[in-house]
C-alpha positions as CSV (number, residue, x, y, z in Angstrom):
1,M,62.2,3.7,-21.7
2,L,61.5,0.2,-20.9
3,N,63.2,-2.2,-23.6
4,A,60.5,-2.3,-26.1
5,S,61.4,-5.0,-28.2
6,G,61.9,-6.9,-25.7
7,F,59.3,-6.0,-23.0
8,L,56.6,-5.4,-25.8
9,E,56.3,-8.4,-27.8
10,Q,55.3,-10.7,-24.4
11,I,52.2,-8.2,-24.3
12,D,51.8,-7.7,-28.5
13,P,48.6,-9.3,-29.0
14,Y,46.7,-7.7,-26.1
15,I,47.4,-4.2,-26.6
16,V,44.8,-1.9,-28.3
17,V,45.9,1.2,-28.4
18,M,49.4,2.7,-26.4
19,H,50.7,6.1,-25.8
20,E,54.3,7.2,-24.5
21,E,55.1,10.6,-22.8
22,S,57.8,12.3,-20.8
23,S,57.2,14.4,-17.2
24,Q,59.0,16.1,-14.9
25,E,58.8,12.9,-12.8
26,G,60.4,11.0,-15.7
27,D,58.7,8.4,-18.6
28,I,54.9,7.4,-19.3
29,L,53.7,4.3,-21.2
30,I,50.0,3.8,-20.9
31,I,49.1,0.8,-22.6
32,R,45.0,0.0,-23.3
33,F,44.5,-3.8,-23.5
34,H,41.2,-5.6,-25.3
35,N,40.0,-6.0,-21.8
36,G,39.2,-2.6,-21.4
37,F,42.1,-2.0,-18.5
38,G,45.9,-1.3,-18.5
39,V,48.4,0.2,-17.1
40,K,50.0,3.6,-16.4
41,I,53.8,2.6,-16.5
42,L,56.3,5.1,-14.9
43,R,60.1,5.3,-15.3
44,L,61.1,7.7,-12.5
45,A,63.6,9.3,-12.7
46,L,65.7,8.7,-9.5
47,E,69.6,10.8,-9.5
48,A,71.4,7.8,-9.4
49,K,70.9,6.3,-13.4
50,T,73.0,3.0,-12.9
51,S,69.2,1.0,-12.7
52,S,65.2,2.1,-13.6
53,F,62.8,2.0,-11.1
54,F,59.5,1.9,-12.0
55,V,55.8,1.8,-10.4
56,V,53.3,0.9,-12.6
57,M,49.5,1.8,-12.2
58,V,46.7,-0.3,-13.5
59,L,43.9,1.8,-15.2
60,K,40.1,1.0,-15.3
61,F,38.8,2.7,-18.8
62,H,35.9,4.7,-19.1
63,G,36.0,6.1,-22.3
64,A,37.5,5.3,-26.0
65,R,40.4,8.5,-25.1
66,I,43.8,6.7,-23.8
67,K,43.5,9.5,-21.3
68,D,39.5,8.3,-20.1
69,F,41.5,5.6,-16.7
70,K,40.5,5.9,-13.7
71,L,42.6,3.6,-11.1
72,A,41.3,-0.6,-11.5
73,Q,39.7,-0.7,-7.8
74,Y,38.6,-4.2,-6.3
75,I,40.3,-6.5,-8.9
76,S,42.9,-9.4,-7.8
77,I,45.9,-7.0,-8.5
78,P,46.6,-4.1,-6.6
79,E,46.6,-0.7,-8.2
80,V,50.0,0.4,-7.6
81,N,53.5,-1.7,-8.1
82,W,56.5,-0.4,-7.4
83,L,58.9,-3.1,-9.8
84,D,62.4,-2.8,-11.2
85,K,62.5,-5.3,-13.3
86,H,61.4,-5.5,-17.1
87,E,60.2,-9.2,-16.7
88,D,58.4,-8.3,-13.6
89,I,56.3,-5.5,-14.9
90,A,55.6,-7.8,-18.9
91,E,54.2,-10.9,-15.9
92,L,52.1,-8.0,-14.4
93,C,50.7,-6.4,-17.6
94,Q,49.9,-10.3,-18.6
95,K,48.0,-10.7,-15.8
96,V,46.0,-7.4,-16.1
97,S,45.7,-8.0,-20.0
98,D,43.7,-11.4,-18.6
99,L,41.4,-10.3,-16.0
100,P,37.7,-10.4,-17.7
101,A,36.5,-8.0,-19.8
102,N,35.2,-4.0,-18.1
103,R,32.2,-4.4,-19.7
104,R,32.2,-0.1,-19.8
105,S,35.1,0.3,-22.1
């Protein structure tokens, strides 16, 4: 899905759990960080396979399971981000992992 080796190395120390799946819309990667926030990265399946396009949603976890989340609101980072470069995704993930801890996680 993502260039996992380079992309994940940058944010690995902050990851608590990670889940990958495929859907009709494209590949999905959910990452939960130590602070109770996370990201859901959807790689869109486009007809032109020359480049990838990603929708990255910022999540706020409210339970122990990987699917116990909702979109994070009222934070300094937009809830939904449209990105096309792995470097931009890694930078966004770093910002999410640096948010103050979510007390409900």
